[in-house]
C-alpha positions in Angstrom: 23.4 -50.1 -2.9 24.0 -46.7 -1.3 23.9 -45.1 -4.4 20.2 -46.9 -5.0 18.9 -45.7 -1.6 19.8 -42.4 -1.9 18.4 -42.4 -5.3 15.1 -43.5 -4.2 15.2 -41.0 -1.5 15.8 -38.1 -3.9 13.1 -39.3 -5.9 10.3 -39.7 -3.4 11.3 -36.2 -1.8 10.8 -34.6 -5.7 7.7 -36.4 -5.8 6.5 -35.1 -2.5 7.6 -31.6 -3.5 6.0 -31.5 -6.9 1.9 -31.2 -7.0 0.1 -33.8 -8.2 -1.0 -33.2 -12.1 -3.9 -31.1 -11.7 -4.2 -30.8 -7.8 -5.6 -27.5 -7.4 -3.3 -24.5 -6.0 -4.8 -22.6 -3.1 -4.0 -18.8 -4.8 -4.7 -17.2 -1.7 -2.4 -19.2 0.6 -0.1 -18.0 -2.4 -0.8 -14.3 -1.9 -0.4 -14.4 1.4 2.7 -16.2 1.5 3.7 -13.5 -0.9 2.9 -10.6 1.8 3.3 -12.5 4.6 6.0 -10.0 6.5 3.5 -7.4 5.9 0.2 -8.6 7.4 -1.3 -11.0 9.6 -1.1 -14.3 7.8 -4.1 -15.8 9.2 -6.1 -12.9 8.6 -5.4 -12.6 5.2 -6.4 -16.2 4.5 -9.4 -15.7 6.2 -10.5 -12.1 4.3 -9.3 -13.0 1.2 -11.3 -16.5 1.6 -14.5 -14.3 2.5 -14.3 -12.5 -0.7 -16.2 -15.3 -2.5 -16.3 -18.7 -3.7 -13.7 -17.8 -6.7 -11.1 -16.6 -3.9 -9.0 -19.7 -4.0 -8.5 -19.6 -7.9 -8.0 -16.0 -8.2 -5.1 -14.2 -9.1 -3.2 -11.5 -7.2 -5.0 -8.4 -8.8 -8.3 -10.1 -8.1 -7.1 -10.2 -4.1 -6.0 -6.7 -4.3 -9.4 -6.0 -5.5 -11.4 -8.1 -2.7 -9.2 -6.7 -0.2 -10.0 -3.5 -1.4 -13.9 -4.1 -1.5 -13.9 -5.6 2.1 -11.6 -2.4 3.4 -14.3 -0.2 1.8 -17.3 -2.2 3.6 -15.6 -2.7 6.8 -14.5 1.5 7.1 -18.0 2.4 5.9 -19.3 0.1 8.8 -16.4 1.5 11.2 -17.5 5.3 10.3 -21.1 4.7 10.5 -20.8 3.1 14.2 -18.3 5.6 15.6 -20.8 8.4 14.4 -24.0 6.7 16.2 -21.4 6.4 19.2 -20.2 9.4 19.4 -24.0 10.8 18.8 -24.8 9.0 22.4 -21.5 9.5 24.1 -21.8 11.8 27.2 -18.1 11.7 28.2 -16.5 15.0 25.9 -13.0 13.1 25.2 -15.0 10.3 24.0 -17.2 11.6 21.8 -14.7 13.9 20.4 -12.2 11.2 19.6 -15.6 9.2 18.2 -16.5 11.8 15.8 -13.4 12.4 14.5 -13.0 8.7 13.9 -16.5 8.8 12.0 -14.8 11.8 10.1 -11.4 9.9 9.0 -13.4 6.9 7.8 -15.9 8.8 5.8 -14.2 11.8 4.8 -10.7 10.2 4.3 -9.6 6.3 3.9 -12.8 5.1 2.9 -13.1 7.4 -0.3 -9.5 6.7 -0.4 -9.7 2.9 -0.8 -12.6 3.5 -3.4 -10.6 5.5 -5.9 -7.4 2.9 -5.5 -9.5 0.6 -5.9 -11.0 1.9 -9.4 -7.3 2.9 -10.1 -6.3 -0.4 -9.4 -9.0 -2.5 -11.4 -7.9 -0.5 -14.3 -4.0 -0.8 -13.8 -3.8 2.5 -13.2 -1.1 1.9 -10.9 0.8 5.3 -10.9 -2.6 7.0 -9.9 -3.4 4.5 -6.9 0.0 5.1 -5.4 -0.5 8.8 -4.0 -3.8 7.0 -2.2 -1.7 4.7 -0.1 -1.0 6.4 2.8 -4.2 7.9 3.1 -6.0 4.4 2.8 -5.3 3.4 6.6 -5.0 6.7 7.8 -8.6 6.3 9.4 -7.6 3.2 11.3 -4.4 3.9 13.0 -6.1 8.1 13.5 -9.1 6.9 15.4 -6.7 4.5 17.6 -5.0 7.6 18.0 -7.6 9.8 19.0 -8.9 7.7 21.4 -6.3 7.2 23.4 -7.7 9.8 26.3 -11.0 7.6 25.8 -10.1 4.2 26.8 -13.5 2.9 26.7 -14.4 4.4 23.0 -10.9 2.9 22.1 -11.7 -0.5 23.0 -15.3 -0.7 21.4 -13.5 0.7 18.0 -10.3 -1.7 18.8 -11.6 -4.5 16.4 -13.2 -2.3 13.7 -9.8 -0.2 13.7 -7.2 -3.6 13.4 -9.6 -5.1 10.7 -9.6 -1.8 8.9 -5.8 -1.1 8.9 -5.0 -5.3 8.2 -7.3 -4.9 4.9 -4.9 -1.6 4.1 -1.9 -3.3 4.7 -3.0 -6.6 2.5 -4.2 -4.0 0.0 -1.0 -1.6 0.0 1.3 -5.1 0.3 -0.5 -6.8 -2.9 -0.7 -3.3 -4.7 3.4 -3.0 -4.2 3.9 -6.7 -5.1 1.8 -6.1 -8.3 3.4 -2.8 -9.5 7.3 -3.8 -8.8 9.1 -3.1 -11.9 
C-alpha cells in the first residue's frame, strides 16, 4: 500500500510540474527569470509587458529589442527633462549637473542605445558589444553629476533609475543571447 501511495504522489507531482498541453507560457516571466540576478525582476516584468500585446509570447531577442526601444524613449525623455530643468535652474551646481545629465543622455547613452538596438536587430552581436558600457552611462553619470545638488538629484532619480534598469535588461539579454 505504501508503494501505491508513493506512486500516486509521484504522478500527481509530475502532473503539477508539467504545463497542460496548449497552456500559454509567459515568455516575459521566462526572460526576466533568466536575468533575475542582474535586474529588478518586478521592473523587468512590468517594462517588458509594456512593450506591446505580443510581449508575453515574444522570444528573448524580441524582448531585447523592446527593452532597447523603451530605454531610447525614456532616455530621450530624461535628457529633454534635464535640459529643460537646467534652463530654469538658479542654483549653479544644479544647473551644471542637469546640463551634464542632458549631455550624457543626448550625446552618449541614447545614441549608443539606438546603435546597439540596430546591431541587435541585425544580430550583429560583435558590433553591438562595444556599446554596452556606454549605454548605461547617462543614468549612472547623471546621478553622480547631481551629487552636489540634492533637489535636482531627487527630481532626476526616477528617470535615472528607469534608464539604468532598462540598460541592465538590454545588457543581460544581450549577454544571454550571445553566450556560446
